[in-house]
N, C-alpha and C positions, 0 to 999 in steps of 0.2 A: 504494500500500500504506500503510495507516494504521499509524503507529508511536506507541507510548505508553511513557513512561519515568517511573516513580515515584521519589520521594525523600521523606525526612522521617521515616522510621520510627525506632524506638529503644526504649530501656527507661526506664520512668518508674514512679513510685510512684502508688498509687491516689489519685485526686483531682486529679492533675496534667493538663496539656494537651500535645497534640502537633498539629502541622499537617502533613498530607501534601500533596504536590503531584505533579502528573502533567503533564509536558510532552507535548503531542500534536502530530501533524502535521496536525491538523484546525484550520483557521483560521476558518471561518464557522459551523460547527456545524449549519448548516441540514440538517434531515433526520436528524440524528444524535441518539441518546440516549447520554448519558455517565453513567457510574456508578462507584461504589466497591462492591466486594464483599470478603468476607473468608472465610478458611478456617482454622479452628482444628484442631489435631491430632485425627485420628480423626473429624472431622465433615465434612459436605458444605459446599461453598462456598455462601455465602448473601449476599443483597443487603443492603447497608447504606444506600445512598442513591442516587437517580438524579436527573438534571436534563435537561430536554428543550431543544430549540432555542429555545423561548420563555422559558426561564429558570425554568419551574415545576419544583417539586421534590417528591419523595416520600421518606420515611424509614421504616426498619424501626422497629417499636414499641420495640425494645430501646435505640434510640439517640435517639429523639425528645427534643428539649429539651437534648440534650448535644452532638450533632454538627451541623455545618452544611456543606453542599456548596455550592460556588460555582465560578465560572469567570471568567477574564478572558483576552482574546485567545486564545492557544493553550494555556493552562494551566488544569487542573482542580484544585481544592483540596478538602480535607476537614479542617475545623477540629474537633478532638476535645477536648472539655472534660469535666471530672469523670470521668476515665477510671476504669474498674473492672477488676478482674482478669479478668472474663469477656469483656472486649474484646480480650484477648490472641489474636492471630491473624496470619496473613500477609494483608496488605491489597493488593488488586489494583485497578488502574484498568482500566476497560473501555469499549468503544464499540461501538455497533451502529446500523445504519441501520434506521429504523422501517419503511421500505418493504420491507425484507428480513426483517421479522418480529421485530425487537427490541421487547420489551414495555417500555413506558416509563411516565411519570407518569400516574396514574389507572387503569392496568391492574391488575386483581387479581393477576396473576402477574408483576408487574414484577421480582421477585427471581429469576426463572428464569435462571440464568447461561448456560445453553446457548443462549440467544437472542442472545448478544452475540458478535460475530465477532472482535473485536480486543481483545487483552490485553497489559498490561504484565507485567514479570517478577515483580512482587510486592515488598513491603517489610514486614519484620517489625516488629510492634508488641508489646511485652511490658509488661504492667502487673502490678506486684507489690503485695501487700497490706501 
């Protein structure tokens, strides 16, 4: 059973930075797509960024140039710079096996959260203006 545990959320001012981390029980990542999703109040969960087992990445247009997804050993990271109030949301770490249908880097529907089988509990990020 894959386990994911996020940390690093908090409250910041617009323009500041936060770094989210997700400790996983996945050590080799082979065959897995890992990603960060977020859900704001009253809105559907959306993809923020994903990274495949080769280390290739895809970002939502709204965060390109500001957010960076990375991983090392068994930890997934999301470096968030130049934060904006519209980035306020609960951020979730997710994992899915591409052989089981998880859409990943290069797929036009990579942000479809229903394709990811494993989720963390979420961490709140609040950005004030």
